[in-house]
TILUMVO-266905 format. One record per residue (C-alpha): residue number from 1; residue in three letters; chain; z, y, x. Coordinates in Angstrom, 2 decimals. Last residue first. Layout:
N
+--------+-------+--------+---------+---------+---------+
| drennu | nuvex | drenke |       w |       v |       u |
+--------+-------+--------+---------+---------+---------+
|    NUM |   ALA |      A |       Z |       Y |       X |
...
+--------+-------+--------+---------+---------+---------+
***
This chain:
261
+--------+-------+--------+---------+---------+---------+
| drennu | nuvex | drenke |       w |       v |       u |
+--------+-------+--------+---------+---------+---------+
|    261 |   PRO |      A |   -4.06 |  -58.44 |   -5.99 |
|    260 |   ARG |      A |   -1.83 |  -61.73 |   -6.31 |
|    259 |   ARG |      A |   -2.18 |  -63.60 |   -9.41 |
|    258 |   GLY |      A |   -4.65 |  -66.31 |   -7.87 |
|    257 |   LEU |      A |   -2.01 |  -67.33 |   -5.23 |
|    256 |   HIS |      A |   -0.20 |  -70.06 |   -6.41 |
|    255 |   HIS |      A |   -3.02 |  -71.61 |   -8.90 |
|    254 |   ALA |      A |   -5.47 |  -70.90 |   -6.11 |
|    253 |   ALA |      A |   -3.79 |  -72.43 |   -3.42 |
|    252 |   SER |      A |   -3.74 |  -75.54 |   -5.95 |
|    251 |   GLU |      A |   -1.14 |  -77.08 |   -8.27 |
|    250 |   GLU |      A |   -1.68 |  -79.89 |   -9.85 |
|    249 |   MET |      A |   -3.18 |  -82.00 |   -6.78 |
|    248 |   SER |      A |   -0.51 |  -80.49 |   -4.70 |
|    247 |   VAL |      A |    0.32 |  -77.24 |   -2.72 |
|    246 |   THR |      A |    3.69 |  -76.53 |   -2.30 |
|    245 |   TYR |      A |    4.22 |  -72.77 |   -1.84 |
|    244 |   ARG |      A |    6.65 |  -71.62 |    0.93 |
|    243 |   PRO |      A |    9.88 |  -69.94 |    1.11 |
|    242 |   LEU |      A |   11.14 |  -68.24 |    4.40 |
|    241 |   ASP |      A |   14.56 |  -69.52 |    6.00 |
|    240 |   TYR |      A |   13.95 |  -67.20 |    8.78 |
|    239 |   ARG |      A |   11.38 |  -64.46 |    9.59 |
|    238 |   GLY |      A |   12.94 |  -61.43 |    8.70 |
|    237 |   CYS |      A |   13.36 |  -59.31 |    5.63 |
|    236 |   ALA |      A |   10.22 |  -57.27 |    6.06 |
|    235 |   LEU |      A |    8.52 |  -60.56 |    6.54 |
|    234 |   ASN |      A |    8.53 |  -61.21 |    2.79 |
|    233 |   ALA |      A |    7.56 |  -64.78 |    1.91 |
|    232 |   LEU |      A |    6.14 |  -65.43 |   -1.30 |
|    231 |   GLY |      A |    7.99 |  -68.19 |   -3.21 |
|    230 |   PHE |      A |    9.17 |  -71.53 |   -3.96 |
|    229 |   LYS |      A |   12.12 |  -72.67 |   -1.83 |
|    228 |   THR |      A |   10.70 |  -75.41 |    0.25 |
|    227 |   THR |      A |   12.22 |  -73.94 |    3.43 |
|    226 |   VAL |      A |   10.69 |  -72.39 |    6.77 |
|    225 |   THR |      A |   12.18 |  -71.27 |   10.01 |
|    224 |   MET |      A |   10.70 |  -68.44 |   12.37 |
|    223 |   ALA |      A |   11.15 |  -67.31 |   15.92 |
|    222 |   PHE |      A |   13.13 |  -70.61 |   16.95 |
|    221 |   HIS |      A |   15.96 |  -71.41 |   19.64 |
|    220 |   GLU |      A |   18.41 |  -68.74 |   19.06 |
|    219 |   LYS |      A |   17.84 |  -68.27 |   15.35 |
|    218 |   LEU |      A |   18.09 |  -72.03 |   15.02 |
|    217 |   TYR |      A |   21.24 |  -72.14 |   16.76 |
|    216 |   ASP |      A |   22.87 |  -69.60 |   14.83 |
|    215 |   SER |      A |   21.78 |  -70.86 |   11.48 |
|    214 |   ALA |      A |   22.95 |  -74.52 |   11.90 |
|    213 |   TRP |      A |   26.59 |  -74.20 |   10.55 |
|    212 |   PRO |      A |   25.16 |  -72.41 |    7.63 |
|    211 |   GLU |      A |   22.86 |  -75.62 |    6.71 |
|    210 |   LYS |      A |   19.63 |  -75.33 |    5.13 |
|    209 |   GLN |      A |   17.66 |  -77.62 |    2.93 |
|    208 |   GLY |      A |   13.79 |  -77.82 |    2.59 |
|    207 |   TYR |      A |   13.90 |  -81.37 |    2.56 |
|    206 |   PRO |      A |   14.21 |  -81.48 |    6.30 |
|    205 |   TYR |      A |   14.12 |  -77.62 |    7.55 |
|    204 |   ALA |      A |   10.64 |  -76.44 |    9.04 |
|    203 |   PHE |      A |   11.29 |  -75.01 |   12.54 |
|    202 |   PHE |      A |    8.33 |  -72.90 |   14.16 |
|    201 |   LEU |      A |    8.37 |  -71.24 |   17.80 |
|    200 |   VAL |      A |    8.15 |  -74.16 |   20.10 |
|    199 |   ASP |      A |    6.62 |  -72.86 |   23.44 |
|    198 |   SER |      A |    3.81 |  -75.07 |   24.79 |
|    197 |   HIS |      A |    3.01 |  -77.61 |   27.43 |
|    196 |   LEU |      A |    1.87 |  -80.23 |   24.83 |
|    195 |   ASN |      A |    3.62 |  -83.16 |   25.86 |
|    194 |   LYS |      A |    6.71 |  -81.82 |   27.79 |
|    193 |   ARG |      A |    7.24 |  -78.97 |   25.48 |
|    192 |   ILE |      A |    6.90 |  -81.01 |   22.35 |
|    191 |   LEU |      A |    9.30 |  -83.66 |   23.86 |
|    190 |   ALA |      A |   12.08 |  -81.16 |   24.88 |
|    189 |   VAL |      A |   11.66 |  -79.27 |   21.30 |
|    188 |   SER |      A |   12.58 |  -82.39 |   19.64 |
|    187 |   THR |      A |   15.09 |  -83.45 |   21.98 |
|    186 |   ASP |      A |   16.95 |  -80.19 |   21.44 |
|    185 |   LEU |      A |   16.89 |  -80.79 |   17.78 |
|    184 |   ASP |      A |   18.46 |  -84.04 |   18.11 |
|    183 |   PRO |      A |   21.06 |  -82.61 |   20.64 |
|    182 |   PHE |      A |   21.94 |  -80.03 |   17.95 |
|    181 |   VAL |      A |   22.55 |  -82.25 |   15.10 |
|    180 |   ARG |      A |   25.15 |  -85.31 |   15.57 |
|    179 |   GLN |      A |   27.24 |  -83.50 |   18.49 |
|    178 |   ASP |      A |   27.48 |  -79.83 |   16.61 |
|    177 |   TYR |      A |   28.09 |  -81.77 |   13.41 |
|    176 |   GLU |      A |   31.07 |  -83.64 |   15.03 |
|    175 |   GLN |      A |   32.23 |  -80.44 |   16.61 |
|    174 |   GLN |      A |   31.99 |  -78.75 |   13.16 |
|    173 |   THR |      A |   33.80 |  -81.70 |   11.44 |
|    172 |   GLU |      A |   32.25 |  -83.96 |    9.06 |
|    171 |   GLY |      A |   34.18 |  -84.73 |    5.93 |
|    170 |   PRO |      A |   31.33 |  -84.79 |    3.80 |
|    169 |   SER |      A |   28.09 |  -84.94 |    5.79 |
|    168 |   ARG |      A |   26.71 |  -81.62 |    7.20 |
|    167 |   ARG |      A |   22.83 |  -80.94 |    6.12 |
|    166 |   ILE |      A |   20.52 |  -81.14 |    8.95 |
|    165 |   GLY |      A |   18.17 |  -83.63 |    6.96 |
|    164 |   ARG |      A |   20.01 |  -85.22 |    3.95 |
|    163 |   PRO |      A |   23.12 |  -87.32 |    5.61 |
|    162 |   GLN |      A |   22.07 |  -89.81 |    4.40 |
|    161 |   ASP |      A |   18.16 |  -89.11 |    3.32 |
|    160 |   GLN |      A |   16.83 |  -88.93 |    6.56 |
|    159 |   HIS |      A |   14.55 |  -86.68 |    8.40 |
|    158 |   LEU |      A |   16.85 |  -86.42 |   11.16 |
|    157 |   ASN |      A |   15.23 |  -88.03 |   14.06 |
|    156 |   TYR |      A |   13.46 |  -85.80 |   16.37 |
|    155 |   THR |      A |   13.66 |  -82.68 |   13.96 |
|    154 |   HIS |      A |   10.82 |  -81.06 |   11.85 |
|    153 |   SER |      A |    9.84 |  -79.04 |   15.04 |
|    152 |   GLY |      A |    6.59 |  -76.91 |   15.48 |
|    151 |   PHE |      A |    3.20 |  -77.51 |   16.64 |
|    150 |   GLU |      A |    0.32 |  -74.89 |   16.60 |
|    149 |   VAL |      A |   -3.24 |  -75.95 |   15.45 |
|    148 |   LEU |      A |   -6.50 |  -73.60 |   15.58 |
|    147 |   GLY |      A |   -6.87 |  -72.85 |   19.25 |
|    146 |   SER |      A |   -9.09 |  -76.03 |   19.65 |
|    145 |   ALA |      A |   -6.96 |  -77.20 |   22.68 |
|    144 |   GLN |      A |   -3.85 |  -77.50 |   20.04 |
|    143 |   MET |      A |   -6.14 |  -79.90 |   18.36 |
|    142 |   GLU |      A |   -6.94 |  -82.14 |   21.26 |
|    141 |   ARG |      A |   -3.39 |  -82.08 |   22.39 |
|    140 |   CYS |      A |   -1.84 |  -83.42 |   19.06 |
|    139 |   MET |      A |   -4.41 |  -86.16 |   18.85 |
|    138 |   ASP |      A |   -3.28 |  -87.12 |   22.38 |
|    137 |   TRP |      A |    0.32 |  -87.05 |   21.58 |
|    136 |   THR |      A |   -0.10 |  -89.36 |   18.71 |
|    135 |   LEU |      A |   -0.15 |  -88.22 |   14.97 |
|    134 |   PHE |      A |    1.75 |  -90.44 |   12.63 |
|    133 |   GLU |      A |    1.42 |  -93.48 |   10.18 |
|    132 |   ALA |      A |    0.87 |  -95.79 |   13.20 |
|    131 |   ASP |      A |    4.07 |  -95.11 |   14.72 |
|    130 |   GLY |      A |    3.68 |  -94.42 |   18.41 |
|    129 |   GLU |      A |    6.94 |  -94.10 |   19.59 |
|    128 |   ASP |      A |    6.95 |  -90.43 |   20.65 |
|    127 |   VAL |      A |    4.96 |  -89.24 |   17.42 |
|    126 |   TYR |      A |    7.78 |  -90.97 |   15.16 |
|    125 |   LYS |      A |   10.64 |  -89.53 |   16.96 |
|    124 |   THR |      A |    8.84 |  -86.14 |   17.20 |
|    123 |   ILE |      A |    9.20 |  -85.78 |   13.37 |
|    122 |   LEU |      A |    6.66 |  -82.87 |   13.89 |
|    121 |   SER |      A |    6.11 |  -79.33 |   12.21 |
|    120 |   ILE |      A |    2.11 |  -78.80 |   12.06 |
|    119 |   VAL |      A |    0.90 |  -74.96 |   12.11 |
|    118 |   ALA |      A |   -2.47 |  -74.40 |   10.67 |
|    117 |   LYS |      A |   -5.32 |  -72.20 |   11.49 |
|    116 |   ASP |      A |   -8.67 |  -71.88 |    9.85 |
|    115 |   GLY |      A |  -12.12 |  -72.02 |   11.42 |
|    114 |   PHE |      A |  -13.62 |  -73.21 |    8.31 |
|    113 |   GLU |      A |  -15.30 |  -76.46 |    9.35 |
|    112 |   LYS |      A |  -12.61 |  -76.70 |   12.02 |
|    111 |   LEU |      A |   -9.66 |  -76.75 |    9.67 |
|    110 |   ILE |      A |  -11.72 |  -79.51 |    7.52 |
|    109 |   PRO |      A |  -12.27 |  -81.52 |   10.81 |
|    108 |   PHE |      A |   -8.48 |  -81.00 |   11.38 |
|    107 |   ALA |      A |   -7.33 |  -82.27 |    7.47 |
|    106 |   LEU |      A |   -9.01 |  -85.36 |    7.82 |
|    105 |   ARG |      A |   -8.09 |  -87.63 |   10.77 |
|    104 |   TYR |      A |   -5.93 |  -85.39 |   12.45 |
|    103 |   ASN |      A |   -3.48 |  -84.26 |    9.79 |
|    102 |   SER |      A |   -4.32 |  -87.76 |    8.47 |
|    101 |   GLU |      A |   -2.00 |  -89.09 |   11.15 |
|    100 |   TYR |      A |    0.98 |  -87.57 |    9.58 |
|     99 |   GLY |      A |    2.97 |  -84.96 |   11.38 |
|     98 |   ASP |      A |    6.11 |  -84.33 |    9.24 |
|     97 |   ASP |      A |    5.04 |  -81.04 |    7.49 |
|     96 |   PHE |      A |    1.91 |  -79.38 |    7.27 |
|     95 |   THR |      A |    1.70 |  -75.52 |    7.33 |
|     94 |   ILE |      A |   -0.83 |  -73.01 |    6.35 |
|     93 |   LEU |      A |    0.21 |  -69.17 |    6.81 |
|     92 |   VAL |      A |   -2.05 |  -66.66 |    5.08 |
|     91 |   ALA |      A |   -2.92 |  -63.03 |    5.57 |
|     90 |   LYS |      A |   -4.67 |  -60.57 |    3.48 |
|     89 |   GLY |      A |   -5.84 |  -57.55 |    4.65 |
|     88 |   ARG |      A |   -4.86 |  -56.05 |    7.86 |
|     87 |   PRO |      A |   -3.42 |  -58.76 |   10.09 |
|     86 |   LEU |      A |    0.25 |  -59.22 |   10.14 |
|     85 |   PRO |      A |    2.07 |  -57.50 |   12.84 |
|     84 |   GLY |      A |    1.90 |  -58.20 |   16.76 |
|     83 |   LYS |      A |    1.89 |  -60.78 |   19.23 |
|     82 |   GLU |      A |    4.92 |  -62.91 |   18.36 |
|     81 |   LEU |      A |    3.11 |  -62.83 |   14.84 |
|     80 |   ASP |      A |    0.05 |  -64.91 |   16.19 |
|     79 |   ARG |      A |    2.61 |  -67.41 |   17.88 |
|     78 |   PRO |      A |    3.58 |  -68.10 |   14.25 |
|     77 |   LEU |      A |   -0.07 |  -68.94 |   13.16 |
|     76 |   ILE |      A |   -2.66 |  -66.84 |   11.40 |
|     75 |   SER |      A |   -5.18 |  -67.84 |    8.45 |
|     74 |   THR |      A |   -7.03 |  -64.71 |    7.44 |
|     73 |   TYR |      A |   -7.56 |  -64.53 |    3.37 |
|     72 |   GLY |      A |  -10.63 |  -62.61 |    1.94 |
|     71 |   HIS |      A |  -10.50 |  -64.42 |   -1.29 |
|     70 |   ASP |      A |  -13.93 |  -66.29 |   -0.66 |
|     69 |   LYS |      A |  -12.24 |  -67.48 |    2.09 |
|     68 |   LEU |      A |   -8.91 |  -68.57 |    0.67 |
|     67 |   TRP |      A |  -10.96 |  -70.36 |   -2.07 |
|     66 |   GLN |      A |  -12.95 |  -72.33 |    0.48 |
|     65 |   LEU |      A |   -9.62 |  -73.36 |    2.23 |
|     64 |   ASP |      A |   -8.19 |  -74.55 |   -1.01 |
|     63 |   GLU |      A |  -11.52 |  -76.49 |   -2.11 |
|     62 |   ARG |      A |  -11.31 |  -78.25 |    1.30 |
|     61 |   LEU |      A |   -7.85 |  -79.32 |    0.83 |
|     60 |   ARG |      A |   -8.69 |  -80.38 |   -2.59 |
|     59 |   GLY |      A |  -11.60 |  -82.49 |   -1.18 |
|     58 |   ALA |      A |   -9.46 |  -84.11 |    1.66 |
|     57 |   THR |      A |   -7.16 |  -85.34 |   -1.23 |
|     56 |   VAL |      A |   -3.63 |  -84.08 |   -1.59 |
|     55 |   THR |      A |   -0.17 |  -85.61 |   -1.11 |
|     54 |   TRP |      A |    3.77 |  -84.52 |   -1.17 |
|     53 |   THR |      A |    3.69 |  -84.73 |   -5.28 |
|     52 |   ASN |      A |    1.97 |  -87.70 |   -5.28 |
|     51 |   CYS |      A |   -1.73 |  -89.02 |   -4.46 |
|     50 |   PRO |      A |   -3.98 |  -91.98 |   -5.58 |
|     49 |   GLN |      A |   -6.91 |  -92.06 |   -3.50 |
|     48 |   GLY |      A |  -10.51 |  -90.71 |   -5.17 |
|     47 |   ASP |      A |  -11.11 |  -88.55 |   -1.94 |
|     46 |   GLU |      A |   -9.27 |  -89.62 |    1.25 |
|     45 |   VAL |      A |   -5.81 |  -88.78 |    1.62 |
|     44 |   VAL |      A |   -4.04 |  -86.03 |    3.20 |
|     43 |   ASP |      A |   -0.16 |  -85.97 |    4.03 |
|     42 |   HIS |      A |    2.13 |  -83.13 |    3.93 |
|     41 |   TYR |      A |    0.94 |  -79.61 |    2.75 |
|     40 |   MET |      A |    2.96 |  -76.17 |    2.41 |
|     39 |   LEU |      A |    1.38 |  -72.69 |    1.91 |
|     38 |   ILE |      A |    2.99 |  -69.76 |    3.34 |
|     37 |   PRO |      A |    2.11 |  -66.42 |    1.44 |
|     36 |   LEU |      A |    2.91 |  -63.35 |    3.65 |
|     35 |   ALA |      A |    4.16 |  -60.12 |    2.29 |
|     34 |   GLN |      A |    4.56 |  -57.68 |    5.22 |
|     33 |   GLY |      A |    2.31 |  -54.92 |    4.11 |
|     32 |   ASN |      A |    4.15 |  -53.93 |    1.17 |
|     31 |   ASP |      A |    2.24 |  -56.20 |   -1.28 |
|     30 |   PRO |      A |    4.64 |  -56.39 |   -4.22 |
|     29 |   LEU |      A |    6.91 |  -59.66 |   -4.44 |
|     28 |   ALA |      A |    6.31 |  -60.90 |   -8.14 |
|     27 |   GLY |      A |    6.81 |  -64.52 |   -7.12 |
|     26 |   ASP |      A |   10.27 |  -63.68 |   -5.77 |
|     25 |   GLY |      A |   10.88 |  -65.09 |   -2.13 |
|     24 |   ALA |      A |   14.53 |  -63.96 |   -2.22 |
|     23 |   CYS |      A |   14.01 |  -61.08 |    0.04 |
|     22 |   LEU |      A |   12.57 |  -58.74 |   -2.73 |
|     21 |   GLY |      A |   15.33 |  -59.84 |   -5.24 |
|     20 |   THR |      A |   17.90 |  -58.91 |   -2.53 |
|     19 |   ILE |      A |   16.24 |  -55.59 |   -2.08 |
|     18 |   LEU |      A |   16.13 |  -54.80 |   -5.55 |
|     17 |   VAL |      A |   19.58 |  -56.10 |   -6.27 |
|     16 |   VAL |      A |   20.97 |  -53.84 |   -3.53 |
|     15 |   ALA |      A |   19.20 |  -50.93 |   -4.73 |
|     14 |   ALA |      A |   20.43 |  -50.95 |   -8.40 |
|     13 |   LEU |      A |   23.84 |  -51.63 |   -6.99 |
|     12 |   LEU |      A |   23.71 |  -48.31 |   -4.75 |
|     11 |   SER |      A |   22.43 |  -46.38 |   -7.85 |
|     10 |   PHE |      A |   25.07 |  -47.92 |  -10.08 |
|      9 |   LEU |      A |   27.41 |  -46.73 |   -7.48 |
|      8 |   PHE |      A |   26.16 |  -43.33 |   -7.14 |
|      7 |   ARG |      A |   26.23 |  -42.93 |  -10.86 |
|      6 |   ILE |      A |   29.63 |  -44.02 |  -11.13 |
|      5 |   ARG |      A |   30.83 |  -41.56 |   -8.53 |
|      4 |   ARG |      A |   28.72 |  -38.56 |  -10.05 |
|      3 |   THR |      A |   30.71 |  -39.54 |  -13.17 |
|      2 |   VAL |      A |   34.15 |  -39.51 |  -11.39 |
|      1 |   MET |      A |   33.20 |  -35.95 |   -9.93 |
+--------+-------+--------+---------+---------+---------+
***
């Protein structure tokens, strides 16, 4: 009897470890029909311009989309997931964080060239105040009207180092945190709805850093959230706190996805 119980406990532990690993964004995740690679971009520059970890050239983006096309990938949007399951075959979610002006000037024409979709997470303060490095609402409306681009939230003005994103500050009480963070997120969503007349389903954590105190709020207000953690998302485990692949000049879409069947 004791031996049976021990075997049962070991089997249960193995199952828990397996499920935890599959939901953790492990790159070895099997294709169970719910595997969704999420590619993360930020700024785009002209070919020949210097790049950093968060920047790619227009040429790199075009190469990535060509590779996805050649290998049978279909780009989707968060709103597509609200309508039904992943499309048959290979699906991919293309994301841009921050809302740089280059997303319109350089990335959008390439998306149209390939007919690919992307979700752009806006730091809405910069958009609303007309910061020249970021998108305007008119640009957003044009991209949205194409049917290729959906807009999510990257906060109103919490993409700051101190405190870092939506993480709580040392010594901050729950009440202080709620009063600092949640009105900001409400403002971000309200501005997108006001200017684009659309629901906001998607949230990208600033710096990819989660905060337990915000978990319930985010699940109540968004259908999907993403981090910057490396890995392949498994929608069978839910649509929150999903990992992504950071695309750079050193690590292309092919680099991240080329090992998948």
